[in-house]
C-alpha positions in Angstrom: 10.0 -15.6 13.1 8.5 -12.6 11.3 5.0 -11.3 11.9 2.7 -9.8 9.2 -0.4 -8.0 10.2 -3.0 -7.6 7.5 -1.4 -10.8 6.0 -4.4 -11.8 4.0 -4.8 -8.4 2.4 -3.4 -7.1 -0.8 0.1 -5.9 0.2 0.3 -8.3 3.2 -0.3 -11.4 1.1 2.3 -10.3 -1.6 4.7 -9.7 1.3 4.1 -13.3 2.4 4.9 -14.5 -1.1 8.0 -12.3 -1.3 9.2 -13.7 2.1 8.6 -17.2 0.9 10.6 -16.5 -2.3 13.4 -15.1 -0.1 13.5 -18.3 2.0 11.4 -17.2 4.9 8.7 -19.6 6.0 8.5 -19.2 9.8 5.8 -16.5 9.5 3.0 -15.5 11.8 -0.1 -14.1 9.9 -2.4 -11.7 11.8 -5.7 -10.6 10.1 -9.5 -11.1 10.3 -9.8 -14.4 8.3 -13.6 -14.5 8.0 -13.5 -13.0 4.5 -13.0 -16.0 2.3 -12.3 -14.0 -0.9 -9.4 -12.3 0.9 -8.1 -15.5 2.4 -7.8 -16.9 -1.1 -4.8 -14.5 -1.4 -2.8 -17.0 0.7 -3.1 -19.8 -1.8 0.2 -21.6 -2.3 1.9 -19.7 0.5 3.8 -21.1 3.5 3.4 -19.9 7.1 3.6 -21.2 10.7 0.4 -19.9 12.3 -2.6 -17.6 11.6 -3.8 -15.4 14.5 -7.1 -13.4 14.6 -6.3 -9.6 14.6 -8.3 -9.2 17.8 -6.1 -11.8 19.6 -2.7 -10.8 18.1 -1.6 -8.1 20.5 -2.0 -10.3 23.6 -0.4 -13.1 21.6 2.7 -10.9 20.9 3.1 -10.0 24.5 3.2 -13.6 25.5 5.4 -14.7 22.6 7.7 -11.7 22.0 10.8 -13.7 22.5 10.0 -15.7 19.3 9.6 -12.7 17.1 12.5 -11.1 15.3 10.4 -8.5 13.3 6.9 -7.1 12.8 5.5 -5.9 9.5 2.4 -4.0 10.4 0.3 -3.7 7.3 -3.2 -4.2 8.7 -5.6 -1.2 8.6 -9.0 0.1 7.5 -8.2 1.5 4.1 -11.6 2.7 2.7 -11.0 6.3 1.6 -14.8 6.8 1.4 -15.5 5.8 4.9 -16.4 8.9 7.0 -16.8 7.5 10.5 -13.7 8.7 12.2 -14.2 6.5 15.2 -13.5 3.4 13.1 -10.1 4.7 12.0 -9.3 5.9 15.5 -9.8 2.3 16.7 -8.5 0.1 13.9 -5.7 2.4 12.5 -4.4 4.8 15.1 -5.2 3.1 18.5 -4.3 -0.4 17.4 -0.9 0.9 15.9 -0.1 2.8 19.1 -0.5 -0.3 21.2 1.6 -2.4 18.8 4.3 0.3 18.8 4.4 0.2 22.6 4.8 -3.6 22.6 7.6 -3.3 20.1 9.3 -0.7 22.4 8.8 -2.8 25.4 10.5 -5.9 24.0 13.0 -4.5 21.5 11.2 -5.7 18.4 12.0 -3.9 15.0 8.9 -2.7 13.3 7.8 -1.6 9.8 4.3 -0.1 9.5 2.1 1.1 6.7 1.5 4.8 6.3 0.1 6.2 3.1 0.5 8.9 0.5 -3.1 9.8 1.5 -1.4 11.8 4.3 -0.2 14.4 1.7 -3.7 15.6 0.9 -3.9 17.8 -2.1 -0.1 18.0 -2.2 0.0 21.7 -1.3 3.1 21.1 0.8 4.6 18.7 -1.7 5.4 15.1 -1.1 8.6 15.1 0.9 9.1 12.3 3.5 11.1 14.8 5.7 10.1 14.5 9.3 9.2 18.2 9.5 6.2 17.8 7.2 3.5 15.7 8.9 2.4 18.5 11.3 1.6 20.6 8.3 -0.3 18.2 6.2 -4.0 18.3 5.6 -5.3 14.9 4.4 -8.5 14.8 2.4 -10.4 12.1 4.2 -10.5 10.3 7.6 -8.3 7.5 6.4 -5.5 9.8 5.5 -5.9 11.7 8.7 -5.6 8.5 10.7 -2.4 7.6 9.0 -0.9 11.1 9.5 -2.0 11.2 13.1 -0.1 8.0 13.7 3.0 9.4 11.9 2.9 12.6 14.0 2.4 10.4 17.2 5.4 8.3 16.2 7.7 11.3 15.6 6.6 12.9 18.9 7.1 9.6 20.8 9.9 9.5 23.4 10.0 5.7 23.1 10.9 4.0 19.8 11.8 0.5 18.7 15.6 0.2 18.1 14.7 0.1 14.4 11.5 1.3 12.8 10.2 2.5 9.5 6.9 4.1 8.4 6.2 3.6 4.7 4.1 6.0 2.7 2.8 3.8 0.0 1.8 5.7 -3.2 -0.6 4.1 -5.8 0.0 0.5 -5.5 -1.3 -2.1 -8.1 -0.8 -5.8 -8.6 -2.0 -9.3 -7.9 -4.3 -10.2 -4.9 -6.5 -7.1 -4.9 -9.6 -9.1 -6.2 -11.3 -8.7 -2.8 -10.9 -4.9 -2.6 -13.9 -4.0 -4.7 -14.2 -0.2 -5.3 -10.9 0.3 -3.5 -8.9 -1.9 -6.0 -6.4 -0.1 -8.3 -7.2 1.7 -11.4 -5.4 -1.1 -13.3 -7.7 -3.7 -11.9 -10.8 -1.8 -12.8 -9.5 -0.8 -16.2 -8.9 -4.6 -17.0 -12.5 -5.5 -16.0 -14.0 -2.6 -17.8 -12.2 -3.3 -21.0 -13.0 -6.9 -20.8 -16.7 -6.2 -20.4 -17.1 -3.2 -22.8 -14.0 -3.0 -25.0 -13.4 0.5 -23.8 -12.2 2.4 -20.9 -13.8 5.4 -19.1 -11.5 8.0 -17.4 -12.4 11.0 -15.2 -12.6 14.3 -17.1 -10.3 17.0 -15.7 -12.1 19.8 -13.8 -8.8 21.7 -13.4 -7.7 23.9 -16.2 -4.0 23.0 -15.6 -4.7 19.3 -16.7 -6.1 18.1 -19.9 -8.5 15.1 -19.7 -6.7 12.0 -18.7 -3.5 13.9 -17.9 -4.0 13.7 -14.2 -0.9 12.0 -12.8 -0.1 9.5 -10.1 3.0 7.7 -8.9 1.9 4.1 -9.7 4.1 1.4 -8.1 3.9 -2.3 -8.7 3.2 -4.3 -5.6 6.3 -6.5 -6.1 8.5 -3.3 -5.8 6.8 -2.5 -2.5 7.6 -6.0 -1.3 11.3 -5.5 -2.4 11.5 -2.3 -0.3 10.0 -4.0 2.8 12.4 -6.9 2.4 15.3 -4.5 2.1 14.3 -2.9 5.4 13.8 -6.2 7.2 17.2 -7.4 6.2 19.3 -4.2 6.4 17.8 -2.0 9.2 20.2 0.8 8.3 18.3 3.8 9.0 15.0 4.4 10.9 12.4 6.9 9.8 9.4 7.6 7.6 10.0 6.8 3.9 8.1 7.3 0.7 7.5 4.1 -1.3 6.7 5.1 -4.9 8.8 5.0 -8.1 9.7 8.7 -8.2 7.9 9.1 -11.5 4.4 10.4 -12.1 2.4 8.8 -14.9 -0.9 9.9 -16.5 -4.1 7.9 -16.3 -4.0 7.9 -20.1 -0.6 6.1 -19.8 -2.2 3.5 -17.6 -5.1 3.0 -19.8 -2.9 2.6 -22.9 -0.7 0.2 -21.1 -3.7 -1.9 -20.1 -5.1 -2.0 -23.6 -1.6 -3.0 -25.0 -1.3 -5.8 -22.4 -4.7 -7.2 -23.4 -3.8 -6.9 -27.1 -6.6 -4.5 -27.9 -7.0 -1.3 -29.7 -7.5 1.6 -27.3 -11.0 3.2 -27.0 -11.2 5.8 -24.2 -14.1 7.9 -23.0 -14.1 10.7 -20.5 -16.8 11.2 -17.9 -17.3 13.8 -15.2 -15.6 13.2 -11.9 -18.4 12.4 -9.4 -19.5 15.6 -7.5 -19.0 13.9 -4.1 -15.2 13.4 -4.7 -14.5 16.3 -7.0 -13.4 18.7 -4.3 -11.1 16.1 -2.8 -9.6 14.8 -6.1 -5.8 14.6 -6.3 -4.5 15.7 -9.7 -0.9 14.9 -9.1 1.2 12.7 -6.8 4.8 11.8 -7.1 7.2 10.3 -4.4 10.6 11.9 -3.9 12.7 8.8 -3.3 16.1 10.2 -2.3 15.6 9.3 1.4 15.1 5.5 0.7 18.1 5.7 -1.7 20.2 7.3 1.1 19.3 4.4 3.3 21.0 2.0 0.7 18.1 1.0 -1.5 19.3 0.7 -5.1 17.0 -1.6 -6.9 15.4 0.0 -10.0 11.5 0.3 -10.0 9.3 -1.6 -12.5 8.0 0.7 -15.3 4.3 1.2 -15.5 4.3 -0.6 -18.9 6.2 -3.6 -17.5 4.2 -3.8 -14.3 0.8 -3.5 -16.1 1.8 -6.2 -18.7 2.9 -8.7 -16.0 -0.2 -8.0 -13.9 -2.6 -8.4 -16.8 -1.0 -11.4 -18.5 0.3 -13.4 -15.6 -2.5 -12.7 -13.0 -5.7 -10.9 -14.1 -6.2 -12.9 -17.3 -6.2 -16.2 -15.4 -7.3 -14.8 -12.0 -4.2 -16.1 -10.4 -2.8 -15.2 -7.0 0.7 -14.1 -6.0 1.5 -17.6 -4.6 0.4 -19.4 -7.8 2.9 -17.9 -10.2 
């Protein structure tokens, strides 16, 4: 039996789909299931039981003998939320309690960290364990993820296998419910569908031309493949980057979206909003040597391939991961 927290969310529901494709059906899904739009992400998928997030930790203590692995993906992920106490409770505190339960009962654990921990990138993007104490995340969400990473590394008790995954810019099916926090690909598709053009943020840094800001964009199916590898191999514990190792521009992303939609590109630049301008990341890229050293060898989907599949197989028909 495998547990997935945040199971109705973007990455969580894609993981359920990936586990189903790999033959796993005895799955326990933990989340808050009141959001009907988010629950639609589970269409066509197989699982054993759904448990409310608020009841899950007590359930796990009572049923630990049944559980072979925990994939902890549940979190508050709104990077614009400023109330630190929300993240202290839902991200850091909840994860600490889950960690202790996994230590108590010898349950292997994968948990979601984030590339938001790297802040402006002034210390680079290495997933070496010496880096988290130095990092300066740009918002309370990133701080909560880095706080948990630091706590994990300082903890004297650890599950016999554990992995913290620093997800970079993930895009793909099942993010319909995310609103403003959905990927740039999702927003690009909707904007182009409605207006036949795409607006990108103008650069306010002389080192980058307009649209040349870069991100490590990773297709959600590649994220799922990495998690499945760790579930089945458990070769090396630690914190790992989960990106492609290649930074691509927002212009590349926009052009890929136009191409996938079969439309001529028309791109307009607008000022980055003042409220996020000071905290805007102009470059992210994940060094991936550590995951490769743990044995992961599968090539990552290119931006063009991922955007094409996402647009044509999912967005154009509003399909979900379990329906294709």
